[in-house]
N, C-alpha and C positions, 0 to 999 in steps of 0.2 A: 569543407568542414560542416558538420551538422550540429546544430545547437537546439536544445530543448529549453525554451524559455517559458517558465511557469506562467508568466503574465499572458502568454499567448495560447496556453493549453487549457481549453475549456474544461476538459475532464467529463466524468459522468457522475450523476447523483443517483444513489441507490435507495430503494425503499427502506432498507435497514437503518438509514440515518447516517449516511456517510457520502463524501465526495472523493473520488479518486482521480488524480492527474498523473498519467504515466510520463515519467522522465526518460526511462530507457525501457524498451519493449512495449508490447501492446500497441496502443494508439499513438505512441510517441514517434517523433520523426527519427529517433535513434533506435535502431534495432540491435538485438543481441540474441544469440541462440541459446545461451545458458545462463542468462542473468536478466533480471528485471528490477526496476526501481521506480518508485512513485511517491507522490505526496498524498496521503490520505488524511482528510479532515473529518473527524467524527462529530456528530451533533451530540449535545448533552444526552446521556443515556442511550445513545445510538451506536451503530457501527457493527453489530454482530453480523458475521459473515457465515453463511452455511459452510459446513465441512467440505473442503475441496483440496486438491493437490495441483501443483504446477510441475512442469518438467524443469523449469529454471529455478535457480537459487533465488531467494529473496533476502533483502536486508531490511531490518526494522530499526528505526531510531525513534524513540519516544521523546518528543520535544516538550510535552506538557501532559500532566495527568498520569494515568496508569492503564494497563490492559492485561487481560489474560491471553497468553499465547499458547497454542497447542502445536507441537511438532511430533508427529508419529503418536506414540502412546504417552508422551510427556506433556504435562501442563504446568504452567507457572505464571506468576504475576511478574510483570515488568513495569518499571517506572521511568519517569523522565531522567535522561542522562545516561 
């Protein structure tokens, strides 16, 4: 059994003001070909990610605050919960 323990996943800090810890996919001990999941912690006023695409699906759950999410040509605000 493979377990991704967030307490043991150092993650990466990015200049845009965020820390990403991969739970599934990427640098995680758990790999998947069509799915990725991680915990992203944004600094206040930080977190902007350059426009990019993934081959895997991604799931976002906002635990606190709000963010603008862009999918294809769609843009929208998402909030906690």
